[in-house]
Each structure stands twice: as C-alpha cells, then as structure tokens.
C-alpha positions in Angstrom: -2.3 1.7 -255.6 -2.6 -0.5 -258.7 -5.2 -3.3 -258.2 -6.2 -6.0 -260.6 -9.6 -7.6 -259.7 -10.1 -11.1 -261.1 -13.6 -12.6 -261.2 -15.7 -15.1 -263.2 -18.7 -12.7 -263.5 -19.5 -9.0 -263.0 -22.5 -6.8 -263.7 -23.3 -5.3 -266.1 -21.6 -7.8 -268.4 -22.5 -11.3 -267.0 -24.2 -12.5 -263.9 -25.5 -15.6 -262.1 -25.3 -14.5 -258.5 -24.1 -12.1 -255.8 -20.4 -12.4 -256.9 -21.3 -10.4 -260.0 -22.8 -7.6 -257.9 -19.6 -7.4 -255.9 -17.3 -7.5 -258.9 -19.4 -4.8 -260.6 -19.4 -2.4 -257.7 -16.3 -2.9 -255.5 -13.8 -2.0 -258.2 -15.7 1.2 -259.0 -15.6 2.2 -255.3 -11.9 1.4 -255.1 -11.2 3.5 -258.2 -13.3 6.4 -256.8 -11.2 6.2 -253.6 -8.1 7.0 -255.6 -6.8 3.6 -256.7 -5.9 2.5 -260.2 -8.2 -0.4 -260.8 -8.7 -2.9 -263.6 -11.0 -6.0 -263.8 -10.4 -9.1 -265.8 -13.3 -11.4 -266.9 -13.8 -14.2 -269.3 -15.4 -13.0 -272.6 -18.5 -15.1 -272.4 -21.0 -15.4 -275.2 -23.5 -13.6 -273.0 -21.5 -10.4 -272.9 -23.7 -8.2 -275.1 -22.9 -6.8 -278.5 -23.4 -3.3 -277.1 -20.3 -3.9 -274.9 -18.3 -5.7 -277.6 -18.7 -2.7 -280.0 -16.9 -0.5 -277.4 -14.0 -2.9 -276.8 -10.5 -2.4 -278.1 -8.4 -5.4 -279.1 -5.1 -5.4 -277.1 -3.3 -8.5 -278.2 -3.4 -12.3 -278.5 -1.0 -15.1 -277.6 -1.1 -18.7 -278.9 0.8 -20.5 -276.1 -1.0 -20.1 -272.8 0.4 -23.3 -271.0 -2.2 -25.6 -269.4 -0.7 -29.1 -268.7 0.4 -30.5 -272.1 -1.7 -27.9 -274.0 -0.7 -24.6 -275.6 -3.8 -22.5 -276.0 -4.9 -19.3 -277.7 -6.0 -16.3 -275.6 -7.2 -12.9 -276.9 -7.3 -9.8 -274.7 -9.8 -7.0 -275.2 -10.1 -3.8 -273.2 -13.0 -1.5 -272.3 -13.1 1.7 -270.3 -16.3 1.8 -268.3 -17.1 4.2 -265.5 -14.1 4.4 -263.2 -12.3 1.2 -264.0 -10.6 -0.5 -267.0 -12.2 -3.8 -267.9 -10.2 -6.6 -269.6 -11.8 -9.6 -271.3 -10.0 -12.9 -272.1 -11.3 -14.5 -275.2 -11.3 -18.1 -276.2 -14.4 -19.3 -277.9 -13.8 -23.0 -277.2 -14.1 -22.3 -273.4 -16.4 -19.3 -273.2 -18.7 -19.3 -276.3 -21.4 -21.3 -274.4 -24.9 -20.7 -273.3 -24.1 -20.7 -269.6 -21.3 -19.3 -267.4 -20.9 -22.5 -265.4 -22.1 -26.1 -265.1 -20.0 -27.9 -267.7 -18.0 -31.1 -267.4 -14.8 -29.2 -268.2 -15.3 -26.2 -265.8 -12.0 -27.1 -264.1 -10.1 -26.8 -267.5 -12.0 -23.7 -268.5 -11.1 -21.8 -265.3 -7.7 -23.3 -265.2 -7.1 -21.7 -268.6 -8.6 -18.4 -267.5 -6.3 -18.3 -264.5 -3.2 -19.2 -266.5 -4.2 -16.6 -269.1 -4.6 -13.8 -266.5 -1.0 -14.4 -265.4 0.4 -14.8 -268.9 -1.3 -11.6 -270.2 -0.1 -9.4 -267.3 2.6 -7.7 -269.5 -0.1 -6.7 -272.1 -2.1 -4.7 -269.5 -1.5 -1.0 -269.0 0.5 -1.6 -265.8 1.8 -4.4 -263.6 -0.5 -4.6 -260.5 0.7 -4.3 -257.0 -2.2 -6.4 -255.8 -4.3 -9.1 -257.6 -7.6 -9.6 -255.9 -9.2 -13.0 -256.7 -12.7 -14.3 -256.0 -14.0 -17.8 -255.4 -12.7 -21.1 -256.8 -12.9 -20.1 -260.5 -9.9 -17.8 -259.9 -8.2 -19.8 -257.1 -5.4 -20.9 -259.4 -4.2 -17.3 -260.0 -2.3 -17.0 -256.6 -0.9 -20.5 -257.2 0.3 -19.9 -260.7 1.7 -16.5 -259.7 3.7 -18.0 -256.9 4.9 -20.8 -259.3 5.9 -18.2 -261.9 7.7 -15.9 -259.4 10.5 -18.5 -259.2 11.4 -17.8 -262.8 9.8 -14.4 -263.5 11.2 -11.5 -261.6 8.6 -9.0 -262.7 5.8 -10.7 -260.8 7.7 -11.4 -257.5 6.5 -8.3 -255.8 2.8 -8.8 -256.6 0.6 -9.5 -253.6 -2.6 -11.5 -253.7 -5.9 -11.2 -251.9 -8.5 -14.0 -252.1 -12.1 -13.5 -251.2 -14.4 -16.4 -250.2 -17.9 -15.6 -251.3 -19.2 -19.2 -250.6 -16.9 -21.9 -249.3 -19.2 -24.6 -250.3 -17.8 -24.4 -253.9 -14.1 -25.4 -253.8 -13.0 -26.6 -257.2 -12.2 -30.1 -256.1 -10.7 -32.6 -258.6 -8.9 -36.0 -258.7 -5.2 -36.1 -258.0 -4.4 -37.0 -261.6 -5.5 -33.6 -262.7 -2.6 -31.8 -261.0 -0.1 -32.2 -263.9 -2.3 -33.2 -266.8 -5.0 -30.6 -266.4 -3.5 -27.8 -264.3 0.1 -28.2 -265.3 1.5 -28.1 -261.7 4.5 -30.1 -260.5 3.8 -33.0 -258.0 5.4 -31.0 -255.2 2.3 -28.8 -255.0 0.4 -31.9 -253.9 3.1 -33.6 -251.9 3.7 -30.5 -249.6 0.0 -30.3 -248.9 -0.7 -27.0 -250.6 -3.5 -28.3 -252.9 -4.0 -31.7 -251.3 -7.3 -32.4 -249.6 -8.5 -35.9 -248.7 -6.6 -37.4 -251.7 -7.9 -34.8 -254.2 -6.8 -31.5 -255.6 -8.6 -28.7 -253.9 -8.1 -25.4 -255.7 -9.7 -23.3 -253.0 -7.4 -24.7 -250.4 -4.4 -23.9 -252.6 -5.6 -20.3 -252.9 -6.0 -20.0 -249.2 -2.5 -21.3 -248.6 -0.8 -19.2 -251.2 -2.6 -15.8 -250.9 -1.1 -13.0 -248.8 -4.6 -12.1 -247.4 -7.9 -13.8 -247.2 -11.2 -12.1 -246.9 -14.8 -13.2 -246.5 -17.9 -11.2 -247.4 -18.9 -10.4 -243.8 -17.2 -10.4 -240.4 -19.5 -13.1 -238.9 -18.8 -15.4 -241.8 -15.1 -15.0 -241.2 -15.6 -16.4 -237.7 -18.0 -19.1 -238.8 -15.6 -20.5 -241.3 -13.4 -21.6 -238.4 -16.1 -24.1 -237.4 -16.7 -27.5 -239.1 -20.5 -26.8 -239.4 -19.9 -23.9 -241.8 -16.5 -24.6 -243.4 -17.4 -27.7 -245.6 -14.2 -29.5 -244.5 -11.8 -26.5 -244.6 -12.1 -25.4 -241.0 -8.5 -26.7 -240.4 -7.2 -24.6 -243.3 -9.1 -21.5 -242.1 -7.7 -21.9 -238.6 -4.2 -22.4 -239.9 -4.5 -19.2 -241.9 -6.5 -17.2 -239.4 -3.8 -14.6 -239.0 -4.5 -13.4 -242.5 -8.3 -13.6 -242.6 -10.6 -10.5 -242.5 -14.3 -10.2 -242.8 -15.4 -7.2 -244.9 -19.1 -6.7 -245.3 -20.4 -6.4 -248.9 -22.0 -3.1 -249.9 -25.1 -2.2 -251.8 -25.5 0.1 -254.8 -27.3 2.9 -253.0 -28.1 4.7 -256.3 -29.6 1.7 -258.1 -31.5 0.5 -255.0 -33.3 3.8 -254.2 -37.1 3.7 -253.8 -37.2 7.5 -254.4 -35.8 7.1 -258.0 -36.1 3.4 -258.9 -37.7 3.3 -262.4 -39.1 -0.1 -261.8 -41.5 1.2 -259.1 -44.9 2.5 -260.0 -44.8 4.9 -257.0 -41.6 6.5 -255.5 -41.2 7.1 -251.8 -38.5 7.9 -249.2 -38.0 7.6 -245.4 -39.5 11.0 -245.1 -42.4 10.4 -247.3 -43.6 6.8 -247.0 -47.0 7.2 -248.7 -45.8 5.7 -251.9 -45.0 2.4 -250.2 -48.6 1.8 -249.3 -49.6 2.3 -253.0 -46.8 -0.1 -254.1 -48.3 -2.7 -251.6 -51.8 -2.2 -253.1 -50.5 -2.7 -256.6 -48.5 -5.8 -255.6 -51.6 -7.3 -254.0 -53.6 -6.6 -257.2 -50.9 -8.1 -259.4 -50.6 -11.3 -257.3 -54.3 -11.7 -256.7 -54.0 -11.2 -253.0 -56.8 -9.6 -251.0 -56.4 -5.8 -251.1 -56.1 -5.3 -247.4 -53.9 -2.3 -246.5 -53.8 -3.3 -242.8 -52.7 -6.9 -243.4 -48.9 -7.4 -243.5 -47.3 -9.0 -246.5 -44.4 -11.4 -245.6 -42.2 -12.2 -248.6 -39.4 -14.6 -249.6 -37.2 -13.7 -252.5 -34.7 -16.5 -252.6 -33.3 -19.7 -254.2 -35.5 -22.5 -252.9 -32.8 -24.7 -251.5 -32.2 -26.2 -248.1 -29.5 -23.9 -246.8 -31.9 -21.0 -247.1 -33.9 -22.4 -244.2 -36.9 -23.5 -246.1 -37.4 -26.6 -244.0 -38.1 -24.4 -241.0 -40.9 -22.6 -243.0 -42.4 -25.9 -244.2 -42.5 -27.2 -240.6 -44.6 -24.4 -239.2 -46.2 -23.0 -242.3 -49.7 -23.7 -241.1 -49.0 -21.9 -237.8 -47.5 -19.0 -239.7 -50.6 -18.6 -241.9 -52.8 -18.7 -238.8 -51.4 -15.2 -238.1 -53.1 -12.2 -239.7 -50.8 -12.0 -242.7 -50.3 -12.7 -246.4 -47.4 -14.6 -247.9 -45.5 -14.2 -251.1 -42.7 -16.5 -252.6 -40.5 -15.6 -255.5 -37.8 -18.1 -256.5 -36.9 -21.5 -257.8 -34.7 -24.4 -256.8 -35.4 -27.8 -255.3 -38.5 -29.5 -256.7 -39.7 -30.5 -253.3 -39.8 -26.9 -252.0 -41.4 -25.7 -255.2 -44.1 -28.3 -254.9 -44.7 -27.6 -251.2 -45.5 -24.0 -251.8 -47.7 -24.7 -254.9 -49.6 -27.3 -252.9 -50.4 -24.7 -250.2 -52.0 -22.2 -252.6 -55.5 -23.7 -252.6 -55.5 -23.6 -248.8 -55.0 -19.8 -248.6 -56.9 -18.1 -251.5 -56.3 -14.4 -251.5 -53.6 -14.8 -248.9 -50.7 -16.5 -250.7 -48.9 -16.1 -254.0 -46.1 -18.1 -255.6 -43.9 -17.2 -258.6 -41.5 -20.1 -259.5 -38.6 -18.6 -261.3 -36.8 -15.3 -261.2 -38.2 -12.0 -262.4 -36.1 -9.0 -261.6 -38.9 -6.5 -262.1 -41.3 -8.5 -259.9 -38.5 -8.8 -257.2 -38.3 -5.1 -257.0 -42.1 -4.8 -256.8 -42.0 -7.3 -253.9 -39.2 -5.4 -252.1 -41.2 -2.2 -252.4 -44.7 -3.6 -251.7 -44.0 -6.2 -248.9 -44.0 -5.3 -245.3 -41.5 -8.0 -244.1 -38.8 -10.2 -245.8 -38.2 -13.6 -244.3 -34.6 -15.1 -244.5 -34.2 -18.0 -242.0 -31.0 -19.1 -243.6 -28.9 -22.0 -242.3 -25.9 -20.2 -243.6 -25.6 -16.8 -245.4 -22.1 -15.6 -246.2 -23.4 -12.0 -246.7 -26.8 -11.8 -248.2 -28.1 -9.0 -250.4 -31.8 -9.4 -250.2 -32.0 -8.2 -246.6 -30.1 -5.0 -247.4 -32.3 -4.3 -250.5 -35.4 -5.0 -248.4 -34.2 -2.6 -245.7 -33.5 0.1 -248.3 -37.1 -0.2 -249.5 -38.6 -0.1 -246.0 -39.4 -3.8 -245.8 -38.5 -5.1 -242.3 -36.2 -8.2 -242.3 -36.9 -11.3 -240.3 -33.6 -13.3 -240.3 -31.6 -15.9 -238.6 -28.4 -14.6 -236.9 -25.8 -16.1 -239.3 -23.1 -14.6 -241.6 -24.0 -11.2 -243.1 -27.6 -11.4 -241.8 -26.2 -11.0 -238.2 -24.0 -8.2 -239.3 -26.7 -6.2 -241.0 -29.9 -6.7 -239.1 -30.2 -5.5 -235.5 -33.0 -7.1 -233.5 -36.0 -5.0 -232.3 -35.9 -4.2 -228.6 -39.3 -3.4 -227.3 -38.2 -1.7 -224.1 -36.4 1.1 -226.0 -37.6 0.7 -229.6 -34.1 0.1 -230.9 -33.3 -2.1 -233.9 -34.2 -2.4 -237.5 -35.6 -6.0 -237.8 -36.3 -9.3 -236.1 -33.8 -12.0 -235.5 -33.4 -15.5 -234.0 -30.2 -17.4 -233.2 -30.9 -21.2 -233.1 -31.8 -23.1 -236.2 -35.2 -23.9 -234.9 -38.7 -23.6 -236.5 -40.4 -22.5 -233.3 -37.9 -19.8 -232.6 -38.5 -18.5 -236.1 -42.2 -18.6 -235.7 -41.9 -16.7 -232.4 -40.1 -13.8 -234.0 -42.5 -13.8 -237.0 -45.4 -13.6 -234.5 -43.6 -10.7 -232.8 -43.2 -8.8 -236.1 -46.9 -9.4 -237.0 -48.1 -8.3 -233.6 -45.9 -5.1 -233.7 -47.4 -4.3 -237.2 -50.9 -4.7 -235.9 -50.6 -3.2 -232.4 -47.9 -0.6 -232.6 -47.7 0.8 -236.2 -45.6 3.8 -235.1 -42.9 1.5 -233.7 -43.0 -0.6 -236.9 -42.6 2.5 -239.0 -39.5 3.4 -237.0 -37.9 0.1 -237.9 -38.7 0.7 -241.5 -37.1 4.2 -241.5 -34.0 3.0 -239.7 -33.5 0.4 -242.4 -34.0 2.9 -245.2 -31.4 5.3 -243.8 -28.7 2.7 -243.0 -25.5 3.3 -244.9 -24.8 0.1 -246.9 -22.7 1.9 -249.5 -19.6 0.4 -251.1 -17.4 3.2 -249.9 -17.1 1.6 -246.5 -16.1 -1.7 -248.0 -13.6 -0.1 -250.4 -11.9 1.7 -247.4 -11.6 -1.6 -245.6 -10.1 -3.4 -248.6 -7.7 -0.5 -249.3 -6.4 -0.9 -245.7 -5.9 -4.7 -246.3 -4.0 -4.0 -249.6 -1.8 -1.5 -247.8 -1.1 -3.9 -245.0 0.3 -6.6 -247.4 2.3 -4.2 -249.7 4.1 -2.2 -247.1 
C-alpha cells in the first residue's frame, strides 16, 4: 500500500514534542511491514546541514494558491532508513528559530497543507492514503476534497487524521476562510469548518477524513466527553463510527538499558545490578543522600496544570514524610517552578530540581529512579511511563488516556501488575498509591522487583501500532 505521512515535525530532523517521535518511528514500522511509505515535512531552519547535504532537489513551483496569494514552494527528497522523506521549502515561512509560536502560524501551515496537495504529482507515486497529524496538517483533507471536484487523479485518495492532542485546534476568525485559507463560503455555511462563529481547522479535518485515530484506545473514548474534548465532543460523537484508538509505540532499540550509550552502567531484566549503580550515580550527581534503600520518586514532565501538578503541591509535605527522595526535571508554569524551588531548603539531601530539559539527564533519571510519578489530568498517550517501564522504573499514574492503557495496577493478593494507578483526580487518592508503592519497596522488595521486570519486558514496539494502522488503511481503501 502507498502511504504518504504528513506531519509538522519528526525525529531525527526536527522536534518539539511527542508528535515528532511518532512521525519518526511509525512510518519506518509501516515500511518494514511491506508498505511503500513517504513522509513530508516543512524544511525548517533547524533541519541540520548534515541532512541537507544528502537531499536531492526534486522541483519547485511558483504558484501554490493560498487565498489571493501565489507562493513559491520547493521540494527536496531524502532517502533515510526505510522511508522516503520529502521537505517543502519556503524560507519566508520556515526559516525561523522555532517551529511554532508565530502570529502567522495559520498562514504558515495553510501554505504547507496547500503545498502538500499541489506537489503530489512531483512525488514518486500518487498515494492511496494520506495520513495527517494534528491541526498543522488539518487542511490537507479539506483541500484534497476541494480539489477532487476538479482533479480526477486525487479522487481515489483516502485520508486518515490522527489527533495527538485535541487541545490545539487551529481556530481562527471567520474572515480567514477566504482571505487566508482560500476556501469558498460554503465550507463554513454547511458547518464543515464552522465552530462557535470561528473557523476550526481540526473540526474540518475530522469531518472530511475517511478515518480518525487517536494515540490510545482510552483517549478515543475520552474525547466523546466534554471534560476531555475541549468543545469538540459533539463532533467526535457525530464521527464516532470512523474513530479508532491506536496506542503509540516506543523505539525499543533506542530505549534499551542494556545498550543505551547515555547510561554509565548497562543492565537488563535478567541482570539488574547496573540499575543500582545508576541510582547511586544519580544521587551523587543531584546531591541526594547516597541511600541505596531509599526509593527515588521522579517527575520528568512539562510543569503545567494538566500534568496533575496541583495534586502534588497539595500533598507534597505528606509525600515527603514518607521514606523517599524526590527528583523533578522539567519547565513550564512559573508558579510550579517556584513551588518546587521553594521546597528545596526544607528537604536537603532528599530533593533535587532541574528547571529546563536535558535529554541526557532525563535518561539518567529514567535509569536511576525507582518510581516515576505521572498524575495527569489528561494524557492522550504518554511516552514517559513507557520509557520508565523499559528502564525498570515503576510508574505511578492516574488512569487516563494512554496511562490507563499501558500501566496495569499492582494487585497484592496475586502479585500481578506493573505499576500503581488511581482513578479519581484527587490528591489523597494519589498519596494513597504513592504510599502503597513506597511501602512495597521497603517491605517486599521481591514483589517490587517483579513489577520492574514486567515493565522491562513489556512489548511497546511500533510493529503492533503499524499493524493496527495498516488494518485501518485497508478498511478505507477496499
């Protein structure tokens, strides 16, 4: 099957979040499963010269239509691993210091979506399926349907749209419909892109795509509820017949504690001794007391409200009264950053805070900590809990989105499970399961080690996700 994967970021070329990990891994797994796969990205300034040197210029066009504009777009090609990578070049839109966060992001990604459709004839083959991701590519299914009225070659192309985070929708004033995006008034008048008087690009993609996916089965169900859907629960329920939840995978080669070059000591589920040494080195590095028998609880996260940090703040003193140490790595809201920094003098040798992001330190924390805390209010899929489990760090999570799908609660009566979970968004429920985890660590180390080993041997590989997506592609093309 011929699949064109469209995304606004992908490793190893450009990254701000989890979407880049998906777009960097899923196409490779789809190709290895026997599909012909290409990926198209913007050619950002941050795409390194080492990649540019390997690119082949394909073509350029000067008249990509966007409202009243006619815009230049260049197309470059790169063969990397199992997939073909295309890059759309326009320095006005993409030669900037960041990927997102500009006043004209709507125009930038409107152009990108238009250029993807306009440049289809220049690619090696016409795709059977175009797989789009998040609001930055939401116009692709809309433009494709618009063009199919006049352009016979694209009429048979099916579209899949994946929601990675429904909070970001690409919402703009009604006046942008024609002037900015070049769409006829009918697209608004029939309700396809209309939402509370505005243009909502994500809604348009959901209405126009042949299949909709989310990044975990539980998130697919949650998006039918107002609490999670950020206003689009009605749209999700209207289109429920074409919605599937497919759990994201994990690069099992990259995240392998037995080979990870970032770790000072390697280890595996069969030989865990190296994890204890990684813990000791982490304690030294972060100026924690070197106590082998004191569990280290870690947070590796953006410090924002939907990550459940208000729960932690509410019972932080009670949590630190347990026999444990606490490590925070992340940045975000000033109030949360200040809260953790203010706590430092109260717990010398028992608490460490790193404000910012450091990939090497994150790996050291995954390898050296005993538990990872993720009390998220919402979590479409989550990557940190899967990495933690792969490194033998037991997750403590709230049962939402992908956290519910990946972490199975410890059952003391039979020893089953691979982590600790709580359902209600409640600080005391969270504290209760943290207490359970710490007590198990201190009083039944053998049972705790079994949780570690189960997590380390869980198959989170992308092959399972690729098989599920291939089945979705087949269902809409047959």
